[in-house]
N, C-alpha and C positions, 0 to 999 in steps of 0.2 A: 246340491244346486253344484258343478264346479263353477271355481271363480271364474272364468270363458265365458263362460252361460250368464252366470252374474253382471260381467261388464257388458255383453255385447245389448245385455237387457236395459242396462242402466245410463250406458252412452249412447244405445243405437236406438235398439225396437222401442225405446218410450219415447223419441224424441219425434214432438209432431211432423208428419211428413215424409218421416223419411220412408225408404223402401231400399232394400239392396239389391246389388248389380244385377243378381240374374233376374229379380221383377222387372228393372227399371231396362233391364235388354226385350225380354217380353214382352212389355208391352210396348215397344219401340213396331217391332214383328206385328206384333196385333192390329195397330197403326198404320199401318204399313200393306203387310199383304192382304186380296181382296179371297175372304173364304167364300169356300173353297175353295181350294186353292191344287196344284199340283206341285208339291214341294222337294227341292232335291237338300237334302241336308248336308254337307261332305264335310267329315271326318267326327262321324255321332257314337265309334267306337261300337261298344256291350248296350251302349242305350244310359241315360243321364237325363236331368229336368228339362232338357233342352228338346231331345227328344220326343219326348213327354208330353210337351207343352207344345209340340206342331202338329202334334198326330191329331188334337181338336181342332187345328186349322183347317186341316186338309183334307182332298180326295182321296190324294195318292202320296204317300211319304216314302221318295227313294233313299237311301242312304249310300255312300258312295267316301270309301274309305281302301287306304292299304294296308292295314291289317284285317287281320282275318275276324275277330273280334266283332266285328257287322256282323258277320252271319247271327249272334246270339242277338243282338238287338228287338225287346219283343216289341219298338213302338212300329218299326219298318211294315209298310206292304212290299215292299221288295228291299234288297240289301244287294250292293254291286263291290267285289270287293278290285283295283284297277292298280298298273303303275305307280301310277304317280306324277305321270305326265298326261294324257290323251284320254279322255273322258269315253267310257265303253258307250255313249248316250246318243237319240239323236237331236238332230238340229232341233231346236225352237221347240223343246216338248216339255219346258215346266216354267210356273208362274212364277216360281221364287226361286232362290239357293239362298242358303242361310249356311255359317257359318261359325260356332260358339268357341273361342279359344285354339284358334285351327290356325291362323297365317300365319303366326307367330314362327310356326315351324315348317311353312315353304319356304324352298331355297327360291323357286322362283317365280313371286307371285305375281309378275305381269303375265306368264305362258299362262300363268291361272286364271287371272281375270278373262284370257281370251277365249277360256276352254268354257268358261260361265257365261260369258255373251255368245255363244255360240250356242248353248243350250237353253237358254231363256229365248220366251219368245221377244217378240218386240213389243216395250211397256213396261215386261218382268223387272224383276227387283232381285239385288243382291243384297243381305243385310250380313255383319259381322260385327263380333265383341272380338276383340285383341288385345295384349298389352301394349301401352304406351313403353318406348324402345327408351323414354329419358324420364322414366321412372328409376326409381333407386333400384326398385326390384328386380328389372331388370339390366341394368349397369350391372349391378353386383351378381344377379347371375351367369353373367360373360366370365367373369373370373372364380367366382367358389362351384364348389362339386353338388351336382344337381342336389345328393341327400341332401345335401344342408337345407334346401332349402323345404323339401319333403319333411324334415325334424321339426322346423321352423311353422309352419302351417299345421301341424299335429298330427300329420298324417300316419296313416300305415308305416311299418318301414317297406312291407314292399310294392307300397305305391306307383306304378309304371310314368317313367320319365319320357317324351321324348326329345330329340335334338329337338334347339332351335337356333334361325338364324337372325331375326327382326329385319326383314328386309323391305316391310308396308307398315309397319309400325310406329307412326307421326304422323302426325294430321300433313304435314307438308309431302311425305311423299305420296301420302294417300288421295290428295290434290293431286299430284302429278299423274302414277300409274292409270286410278281407272277413271280420268275419261280419254288418255292415248289408247284403251283397251275399249271405249264405247260409251260408257257410263257417266250420266249426271249424277254429281252430289246433291240429297234433298236433306240429307241432318249429318252431321261429323261431332258428335257430344266429346267431349273426355271429361271422365267421372271418377272421384277419389272417395272408395266406399271405405269399412270398418277394417282396421288392418289385420288383415287373416295371418301374414307372415310375422305377426307377435304373440300367436298364441301359446308360447314355452315359457313365456316371463311376463310376469305382469309390469315392471319395469318398461321394457321393450314395448308393450302395448298400445302403455301409456306412453311414450316418445312418441310411438308410429301414432296415434290417435293423434297427436300435436301436431302433427306434419298434416293430416289428414285434415283438421280444424284452419291449419294456415290456409292449403294453395284450396281450399274450398270458401275463402273468403272471399273472395276476390277473383273476377276472371282473368286478369294481366298474368294470374298464375293457371289458367288450368294446363300447359302446355307442361305439368308438372306432376298431373294427376294419373292415377295408374293404368285405367285403360280407354279405347277406343270405340262409340257406339257408333256403328256408317250402316245408313241404309242410299244406297246407289238405283238409278232407275235407266234399265236400256234405252239409249233415244230408241226413238221407231222408223228414223229413219237411215 
């Protein structure tokens, strides 16, 4: 067992009630989406944990992506590649839209949410997980090379990195943009989990774990946590 595996087990997996961010996001999806549902996943690429999870909730799972890799996603019932602006999809054709680590790569989130609003049925939901622009990872990521973040997370050197804009990545901005697009926010949660950017060094891991413990110790520091989990519903009228 590597030191990374030992530390994750010791400091996180063995903590009563602990669950990682993916499990927490999937739980929010399960609680919010009435299954079986027609689900649109935006930015699923060639597939991952969230695509596989959503397939279990969906009567139809459509993937929409600017990357042709979406056509290789085995969990989708249909894959659609588009130009990043207008969705080539019918009005009111989905019960739910899900984005997992996608919104930070969107240059015009207001336009994106207008399109999401258009393709959702009345009462439909949009759910997303995205980095908090105030977190140290997002702040440093605007100045440091992308390959450094790949190295810090112990990813393979060929791990693909997409441009990031962070245009809708604070609670305050979400509370402005989503209602403007016709959504009512039901859940807006800020979370800090295991220090995935400390996987190259024990000392860095322990330092970032201390940060995690501090920002999770009080709700007054939640604005400095790593990720936003959001569920919002399209107004019926």
